[in-house]
N, C-alpha and C positions, 0 to 999 in steps of 0.2 A: 141604373141598369144592372142587369145580372150578368155573371160571367158567363162565357161561352167556352166550351172546350175545343180543342183541335178537332176531335171526333165529330162533334157537332157541326163545326163549321165546314168540314168535308162533306158531310151529308147534306147540308144546305147547298154548296156548290153543285153536287151531284144533282139534286132536284133543279136548280136553276138551269144546268146545262141540259138537262132531259127536257124542260120546258121549252128552251129554245130550239133544240134539236126536233122536236115534235111540233113546234108552231103553236105551242098551247099557251095562249094568252091568259086563260083561266087559272092554268097551273102556276103560271109566273105571278098572277095577282094574288094568289095563295099565300105566297112566301113573304109577303109584306105586311106591315102594319097598315090600319085604315088612314093613319095620317103620314105615311112614309114620304121621305124626300128622295128623288131618284135623279142624281145628277149624272147625264149621260157624257158631259164634258166639263172641264173645270172652269170654263168660262160662260157656260149657258145657265140661265135659271132652271131651278129643278121642276121636274114633274111632281106634283104633290097629291097623295092620295093614291089607293089602290085602283080606283076607276081610271085615272089618268095613266097609270101604269099599265092596265089592261089594255086600253086604247093604243098606246106605244106599242107594245108587244103584238098587239093583233095587227097593226098596220105594218110593223117591220117584219118580224119572224114569222108572223101568220100568214100574211098576203103577199110578201115582196121578196121571201128567201125559200130556197129549197136546197136539200141536201147538206144541212147545217152539221158540221162537226165542231163540238166544243171540248177543249182540254184544259184542265187547270191544275195548279200546284198550289196548295194551302201554304203559305211562307210563315205566318205566325198569328197568333191570337193574343190579345191584350185586353183583358177584362172582358167588355161587351163587345169587342172590336176584332173583326178578322180581316187578314191580309192576304191576297192571292195573286199569282200572275197567271195569266190565261191567254189561249190561243183560239180563234175560230176559224172556220172556212165555211164558205156558202156560195151558191149559185144566184145571182140577183135576177128575179124574175121583173119584166119579161125581157130584158137586155141580154141575159144568157151570160153576163160577165162573172168572173170568177173572182171572188173577194176573199183577202186573206187579212185576218186581224191578229194584232199581238197588243195585249194590255195588261194593265194591273188594275184591281180594285180593292176597295175598303168597303166593308159592310159593317154597321153597327146593329146590335139586336137587342130586344127586349127580352123580358123574363120567360116568355112564351116561344123564344126561338124564331120571331118573326123580324125581318130587317126593317128597321125604322129610318136609317139612313143610308144611301148607297152611292157611292162615288167611283167613277171608273175614268182611266186615262188610256187611251189606245191610240194606235196607228193603223192605218189602212194602206193595202196594195190591192189594186184592182186592175184586171187584165181584161182584155176583149172576150167576147163571146166564146164559149166552149161547149161542147155537146156533153150532156148529161146520161150517163147510162142507167 
């Protein structure tokens, strides 16, 4: 694996956040290698491959979330791995519930700057229906 710089990692996080905020499953798909492993939780099996990741993003961010806001802070890079703390908020469709997430992620990259292994740990607070302006 090739090394990644802090600036490259921050750019990747910006693109990841933009894909989520825009509900753009194809943009998310483009951030990963063909055989990427995407671990949404530490106990689940990973989604494997870009098509599985695109499907996950399409069904999640693309079809069931609106008003997404994503913030991140890159914490460290170590060779080919980047570590970041992040927060996100969105409104769940169709319930209208407001969701807040706070998490940590580790992303491992190949030489082309694509993520080959993605692991995240997060907590969720979800409140009843609110009106979106």
